[in-house]
N, C-alpha and C positions, 0 to 999 in steps of 0.2 A: 338373518339378513346379512349379506356380505358387508365387510367394512369398507368405507369409502375413502380411507386415509392411509398414509404411509407412516410407519413409525421409524424414526431414525435414531439410532443409539450412538451418541458421541457428538460433541459439539466442537471438534477440531476442524482443520481445513476441509477434510473429506466430508464430514457430516454437514458442515455449513453449506458447502457447494451442492451437495445432494439435496438439502432442504430447499435451497434457492431454485434448483432445477425442477424439482417436483412441483413447487408452488407456481413456477412460471407457466406450466401447462394446465393450471387450474385444479390441481389435486391437493386436498388438505394434508398438512404435515403435523405430526407431533414429534418434536425434537427433544430428546431426553439427554441431559448431561449431569453426571454425578457431582461435578464440582460446582462452586458457587458462581462461576462465570463461564462464558463461552470463549473459544479461542484455542483450546487444546494445548498440546505440548509447546508450540511456539510462544504461548503466553506464560504457561507455568514454568518453563525452563528459561525464560528471559532471553529468547533469541534476539540477537542484535540485528541480523539481516538474513535474507533468504539466499541460498545458493541456487544458481550461480550469479544472479543479476545484482545481488547486494542491495535489494530494495529493503528499506526499513521494515522489520517484521511486525512491530507493534502497529504501525500505520496500515500495513496491508491487512492484518487480522482485524483491526477495528473497522475497516471498510467492509469486510465480509460480515462481521457481527451486525453492523448497522443495516446491512442489506437484508438481513432476515428479521431483525427485531421489530420492524414496523409493518410487516406484511400480515394482514388479517388471516391469511390462510395458514400461517405457521404459528403453532402453539409451542411455546418454549417452556420446558419444565426443568429448572435447575435444582441441584442437590437432590436428584431423584435417580433411582436405579430401577431396572427391570428385574423383578425377583421371581417371576414365574411366567411361563408361556406354554400354550398348547394350540391345537388347531392346525389349519393348513392354508394354502394360498386362497386369498379372498376372505378368509374368516379365521384370523388369529385372535385368540383371547390372551391378553397379557395383564400381568399385575405390576403396577408401578408403586414403589415405596419411597416416600420422601425421607429426608434425613431425620425428621421429627417422628417418623414411624407411621405416618398416615399412609393408607393404601388407596389405590384407585384401580378399578377394573376397566380395561379398554379393549375395544374390538377394532382391529385394523385389517386392511386387505393385504398388506405386504410389509416387510421389515428390511431395513438396511442397517448392517452392523458396521460402524466406523469408529472402533474403539482404540485405534492407534497402536503405539508400541511403547515399551519402556527402554530407557538407556541401560546398557549392561553395567552391572556393578563390578568395578575393577577389584573389589575385595575378593572376588572369586578366583582371582589369579594368584592365590596363595601369597599375596604381598610381594611378589617378585618385583613390582614397580613401586612399592612403598606408598600407595595412595593414602592409606589411613595412618601412615607413620610419619610422612614428611609433608608439611603444609605447602611446600612449593611444588608438589606433584598435584596436578590438576587433571580434570577431564575436559573434553570439548565443551561440555555444558557449563563448567565453572568459568572457562575462558570466555564463553559467549556472554555470560552475565557481565564480566568486566568490560568487554568490548561494547556492550550496549551502553554502559555508563561512560564510555570513552576514557577509561582510566585503567589501563592494563599495568599492574604492578606485581612485584614479588610479594606474596602474602606474608612471608616471614619478616620483611623489613618495611613494606609499604613503599618501596622505591622502585623506579623503572628497572626492569631486568636488562642485562646486556646480552645474555645468551639464552635463547629459548629453543626447545626442540619439541617436536611432535613424534609420538610413537604410534604407528599405524597397527590396525588389526587387533586391538585389545578387546577380546571377547567375540571376535569373528574369525572364521577360518581356523578354528581350533578344535581338533577332534578330541582332545583331552577333556574339554568342557562339554562336548556334544553340540557345539555351535559350528556345524560343518557347512557354513555358508558365508558368503560375502555380504556385508550389510549395505553395500552399494553406494552409499553417500559419503562415507567417512573420508575417503581420499579427497573428494571435492570440498567437504566442509573444512578439513584441515588446511587445504590450500587457500580457501576463502579467508579463514581466520589468520593465516600467515600474512596474507595481503593486508588485512586490517591492522594487524600488529605493526607491520612495517610502516603503514601510514601514520600510526600514532607515534612509533618509535623508529624513525628512519635510520638511526645509527646502530640499532640492535642487530645482532646476527641471529637468523632464524634457520633452523634445520628441520627437515622432515625425514625420519628413518622409516623406510618402507620395505615390504617384501616385494611387491610390484605395484606400481601405480595403476589404479583402475579408473580412468577418466573416460567415460563413455560419451558419445555424441559430441556436442559443442563444448563440453566442459574442458576438453583438451586445450582448446584455443582460449576459452573464456577465463580459465583459471590456471592451468598447469604452466603454459608458456608465459602468461602474464606474471605469475608469481616469480618465475625464474628470471625473465628478461627485464621486466620493469622494476621488480622489487628485490631482486638478488637473493631470493630464498634458495637455500642449499638443499637439494634432494640427494639423500644417501641411501643406496640400496644396501640393506643390512638387516640383521636380526639382533634385537636387543634382548639380553638375557637377564639383566638386573639393573636396578637403580639403587645407588648407595649414597650416603652422605659422607663427605670428606671435608672437614673444616667447615667453611661457610658455603661450600658448593655441593651440588648434586653431581654424582659421577654416573654417567651412562656407560654400561659395559655390554659388549656383544661382539659381533663379527661384521666387518665390512665385506659383504659377499661379492662385490665387484672386484675388490683388490685381493680378496682371499686372505685376509689377515685380521687379527683381533683388533678391537678398538676400545678405547677408554677416553671418554670425552667429558669435560666439566661443563655443567650447565647451571644457570640460575633458576630456571623454571622448566619443568617437564610437563607436557600436555599429552594425556592418553586419549587416543582416538577410539572411544568406546562405540561399539556397534549397537544394533537393535535386537531386542528380545521381545517375545510376546508380552503384551501388557497384562496387568492383573485384570483389567476390564475385559480383555479378549478371552482370557481363560474362564472368567466368570460367565460370560455370555455363551461360551461353548457349552457349559454345563446347563445353564438355564434353558437354552433353546435347542439342546441336543444337536449341536453342530459339531461334526467331526473336525479334528485338527490334523494337519499333515505332520510328518515325522519330526519337523523342527519346532512344532508347537503352535504355529500360526493356523488360522482358519483355512480349511481345505476348500478348494474350488474345483469345479468340473468344467471340462470343455476347453481348457487352455491349449494352445495360445490364442485361439480365436474368441474365447469367452473367459475373461479374467475375474468376473464378479459373481457368477452363479455358484451358490453353495449346494451341497448334496441334499439340502432340505428345500423342497419346492416352495417358492414364495419368499425365501430369505436370501438376501444378497449382501455382499461385503464390498467395502471400499477402503482404499488406503492401506496403511501398514498393518492392519489387523490380518491381512492375507500374506504378509511377508515384507521384507525390506523394500521400501519405496521412497522416492524423493517426492517433493511437493507436486511436481508436474504429473508424476504417475498417479498420485492420490487424487488430484483434481480430475484427471481423465477417467479414472475408475468411478469417481463419484457421479459424473455425468452419465456414464453407461448404466450404473446401478440404478440411478434415478429413473431412467427411461424404462428399464426392465420392471422396476417396481410399479410404476404408473401403468404399464401395459397389463401387469398382473391384476391390479385393482380394477381397471376398466373392463377387462375380459370377463372377470367374475361378476361384476355388476351387470354387464350386458346379458350374461347367461342367466342370472337371477331374474332379470326383467322379462326375458323371453319365457322362462319357466312360469313366472307369475301370470304372464299374459295368456299362455296356453291353458293354465289351470283355471283362470277366470272365464276363458271362453268355453270351457267344458261344463260349466255349472248350469 
């Protein structure tokens, strides 16, 4: 008998929106999340606010969580993984395993994978930026946590820094690492964080070192010009080659490519704009569900650009950054599309089964 529900793997923004969308049209949902809480990366990484509108991330995510938690059509399974899967559209058999080791067999009509992304580990950069060597070298994620607490300080002293810089494209657009793609959101997130730092520390000097700024759509106006004109953030086109400690300061060395000359700039805090890489959960689900991955390691889709959510495995769809670098708006849009395709798959196969049963019954 075909399954009448949709399995959604991942309880971040994309998974939550997909669950809400599927339930809204009357189809049951099983939402599986490996962590002990819903909310995904915005919660686990302590996001202060969402780019570009600067809405408080915790408030926004709690609203999404509350929206699915009380719906009788949505079954939420926390601390649970999908450990096996077989079958096809309308009739997938999956095994769910809890953290305690208990297993459960489930029959579903369709699957949506929303396993998100991981932040790039700047230790892979052979320590050219000193992330594990100097405590005043941070990542966007580290800075976000302090901004959420409204307490941006220099870790080595606990005092407000006077000079802060961002270094863009750490772990993105780097052929040496094999990450031959732009992570799409880093320029916007750095500009957003720069604005928030200036709001907390109006006398601080903030710099952004970039290869080229990639502000698509309204972000140009919402963030880039706002950071420069209202908050006096300094954008410097250049390539940073190394970060060193000299006395009590960090020294950023590289080339100012606009002026065509070397640069050596003292800083109190350096923030690395780390990009997106395929999450451990995405890689795991690719193996369990036999989902092909495209050459950058994210889940492969077919039919782009007119279809961004259909995987090569019929009946399985993907939403959000499991399919590649996405911002929140991209992820939510994909989740809605994946939800409708998943529901269509379930209903089509239930209808076919009902017709077959009716014809079989009439022939007896």
